[in-house]
C-alpha positions in Angstrom: 125.6 74.1 93.9 124.9 70.5 93.5 121.2 70.9 94.1 121.1 73.7 91.5 122.8 71.4 89.0 120.1 68.8 89.6 117.2 71.2 89.5 118.1 73.3 86.4 114.8 72.3 84.7 112.3 74.6 86.5 109.7 77.2 85.5 111.4 80.0 83.5 110.9 81.8 80.3 113.3 82.8 77.5 112.8 86.4 76.5 115.3 88.2 74.2 117.8 85.3 74.5 117.8 85.6 78.3 116.3 83.5 81.0 113.5 85.4 82.7 111.2 84.6 85.6 107.7 85.6 86.6 107.7 88.6 88.8 104.2 89.3 90.1 102.2 90.2 87.0 105.2 90.6 84.7 108.2 88.7 83.4 111.7 89.9 84.5 115.1 88.9 83.1 116.8 90.5 86.1 115.6 87.9 88.6 117.9 85.0 89.5 117.5 81.9 91.6 121.2 81.3 92.3 122.7 78.1 90.8 119.4 77.0 89.3 119.6 80.0 87.0 123.3 79.4 86.3 122.7 75.8 85.3 119.6 76.7 83.3 121.6 79.2 81.3 124.2 76.5 80.6 121.5 74.1 79.5 119.7 76.7 77.3 123.0 77.9 75.8 123.9 74.4 74.7 120.4 74.1 73.1 121.0 77.5 71.3 118.2 79.3 73.1 120.4 81.8 75.0 122.9 84.2 73.6 126.6 83.8 74.4 126.7 87.2 76.2 123.7 86.3 78.4 125.3 83.0 79.2 128.6 84.5 80.1 126.9 87.2 82.3 125.0 84.5 84.1 128.1 82.5 85.1 128.9 83.1 88.8 130.0 81.4 91.9 128.4 82.5 95.1 130.4 82.3 98.3 128.7 82.2 101.7 131.2 83.9 103.9 129.4 84.0 107.3 126.1 83.6 109.0 124.9 84.7 112.4 121.7 85.1 114.3 120.6 88.6 115.3 118.7 87.0 118.2 121.9 85.8 119.7 123.7 89.1 119.3 122.8 90.6 122.7 124.5 87.7 124.4 127.9 89.0 123.2 127.7 92.3 125.2 127.5 93.0 128.9 125.3 96.1 128.5 123.1 97.3 125.7 122.2 101.0 125.7 119.8 102.8 123.3 117.8 99.9 122.0 114.1 100.8 121.8 112.5 97.4 121.9 114.1 95.9 118.8 115.9 93.1 120.6 
């Protein structure tokens, strides 16, 4: 969250009072880069470039609940049956 707060000035566009990002050959307002996008919305809202509705929809807090490695998963079991070369 802190790194997003410090890097809110990045490459984005404002289209129809929303923050939009380049998506291949087009510009899409549905893409998000996490807290960078949240803080960019806050910045642009204060400058009057983003609508209040867009600003309110962009506010979110992401919670990382858990992380695990699929490569270590076989170590939790004594026998693995039915795997066709995926692990």
